[in-house]
C-alpha positions in Angstrom: 192.7 137.3 125.4 194.9 138.7 128.2 195.5 138.0 131.9 195.6 141.6 133.2 199.2 141.1 134.3 201.1 144.0 132.9 204.4 143.2 131.2 205.7 146.7 130.5 204.9 150.4 130.8 205.4 151.9 127.4 205.2 155.5 126.3 203.7 157.4 123.3 206.4 158.8 120.9 204.0 160.3 118.3 200.3 160.8 117.7 198.3 161.9 114.7 194.8 162.1 113.3 194.0 160.2 110.1 190.6 160.8 108.6 188.9 161.1 112.0 190.8 158.1 113.6 193.9 158.3 115.7 197.3 156.6 115.1 199.9 156.2 117.8 203.5 155.2 117.8 204.4 153.6 121.1 207.8 152.6 122.5 206.8 149.4 124.2 209.9 149.0 126.4 209.5 145.2 126.0 212.9 143.5 126.4 211.9 140.8 123.9 209.9 141.5 120.7 210.6 138.2 119.0 207.0 137.0 119.8 205.3 140.1 118.4 204.2 140.1 114.7 202.3 142.5 112.5 198.6 142.0 113.1 199.1 140.8 116.7 196.9 142.2 119.5 198.4 144.0 122.4 196.4 145.4 125.4 197.3 149.0 125.8 195.8 150.5 129.0 193.3 147.7 128.8 192.4 148.4 125.2 193.0 145.6 122.7 194.7 147.2 119.7 196.3 145.7 116.6 200.0 146.1 115.7 200.0 147.8 112.3 203.8 148.6 112.1 206.9 147.6 114.0 210.4 149.1 114.3 212.6 147.4 116.9 210.6 147.7 120.1 208.4 150.5 118.8 204.9 149.7 117.4 202.1 151.6 115.7 198.4 151.2 116.4 195.2 152.7 114.9 192.3 153.7 117.1 188.7 153.9 115.7 186.0 156.4 116.6 184.2 153.7 118.5 187.2 153.1 120.8 187.8 156.9 121.1 184.2 157.2 122.5 184.5 154.5 125.1 188.0 154.7 126.4 190.6 157.2 127.6 192.6 157.3 124.3 191.5 160.9 123.7 193.7 161.8 126.7 196.8 160.1 125.3 199.6 162.3 124.1 203.3 162.2 123.5 204.9 161.0 126.7 201.8 159.4 128.1 202.7 156.2 130.0 200.6 153.1 129.1 200.2 149.6 130.6 201.1 147.0 128.0 200.4 143.2 127.8 201.0 140.9 124.9 198.2 138.5 124.0 197.8 135.3 125.9 199.2 132.0 124.5 198.2 128.5 125.4 201.5 128.0 127.3 201.2 131.1 129.5 200.2 131.0 133.1 196.8 132.6 133.9 197.8 134.5 136.9 195.2 137.2 136.7 191.8 136.7 135.2 190.5 136.4 131.6 190.6 139.9 130.1 189.3 140.5 126.6 190.7 144.0 126.1 187.1 145.2 125.3 186.7 148.2 127.6 183.2 148.6 129.0 183.5 152.2 130.2 185.6 154.8 131.9 185.5 155.3 135.7 186.7 158.3 137.8 189.2 157.9 140.5 187.5 159.5 143.6 189.8 158.7 146.5 193.3 157.5 147.3 194.6 156.6 150.7 197.6 154.7 152.2 197.0 151.4 154.0 200.2 150.1 155.6 202.5 149.4 152.6 199.6 149.3 150.1 197.3 152.0 148.7 193.5 151.9 148.5 192.0 153.4 145.4 188.3 154.1 144.8 186.6 154.5 141.5 183.1 155.7 140.6 181.7 153.4 137.8 178.7 154.0 135.6 175.5 152.8 137.3 174.7 150.3 134.6 177.8 148.3 135.4 177.2 148.1 139.2 175.4 144.8 139.0 178.3 143.0 137.3 180.8 143.8 140.0 181.0 141.9 143.3 183.1 141.9 146.4 186.2 139.7 145.9 185.4 139.5 142.2 187.8 140.6 139.4 187.9 143.9 137.6 190.4 145.2 135.0 191.5 148.8 135.5 193.7 150.3 132.7 194.3 146.6 131.8 195.4 145.6 135.3 193.7 142.6 136.9 192.5 143.6 140.4 190.4 142.2 143.1 187.4 144.2 144.3 187.7 144.9 148.0 184.3 146.6 148.2 181.5 147.9 146.0 179.0 150.4 147.4 176.7 152.8 145.5 178.7 152.4 142.3 182.0 153.1 144.0 184.6 150.3 143.7 187.5 150.0 146.1 190.7 148.1 145.2 194.0 147.6 147.0 197.3 148.1 145.2 200.4 146.5 146.5 203.8 148.3 146.0 204.7 146.0 143.1 201.6 147.0 141.2 202.2 150.7 141.8 205.8 150.4 140.7 205.2 148.3 137.6 202.0 149.9 136.1 200.8 153.4 135.5 198.2 153.2 138.3 200.6 154.8 140.8 200.4 158.0 138.7 196.7 158.4 139.2 195.2 161.5 140.9 191.7 162.0 142.1 189.5 163.1 139.2 191.5 161.0 136.6 189.7 158.7 134.3 190.5 155.0 133.8 189.4 152.2 131.5 187.4 149.5 133.2 186.5 146.0 131.9 184.1 143.9 134.0 184.6 140.1 134.3 183.1 138.7 131.0 181.6 135.7 132.9 179.1 138.1 134.6 177.6 139.0 131.2 177.2 135.4 130.2 175.6 134.5 133.5 173.1 137.4 133.0 172.2 136.3 129.5 171.7 132.7 130.5 169.5 133.6 133.4 167.6 136.0 131.3 166.8 133.2 128.7 165.2 131.1 131.5 162.8 133.8 132.9 
């Protein structure tokens, strides 16, 4: 599990295909790697991936075909900047919201505008996910825990403060770019429980 609070922006140093899957070497830019072990999970652009190799602050991860089909990993290349978060421990603060790292779909950035010192971003989401997102609810975009300002006709609006823009890769987005989104898991459980009582 994760919180959606990004700890570092890493970059891809190598990429290769292995029997149809992808393997990436990533410089995490973490200042402390003492709490990262082989087999640990790290959220990379919101995708929960397993550390398969380590060398100082550099890690390797494998990406399956399933993940390739549902996330933006096909756009990753050498130099791509990625949001990183180590997995949550019981002693950590839960400052964002509970994020699983299981991306639901990709969304398209459709509009960007300034609002005082902040920036408003709009994203068009797949129609089947619209019912899970509510105004003032939580949504993870590229692994970043964000509050939904508005949701209208499958377009989600979020507000990014300067700190978020400076410390994640969201500030690099342009209209037309694709992002990974993960809805609040609680919404799925509520739907299932209500469905069982109909």
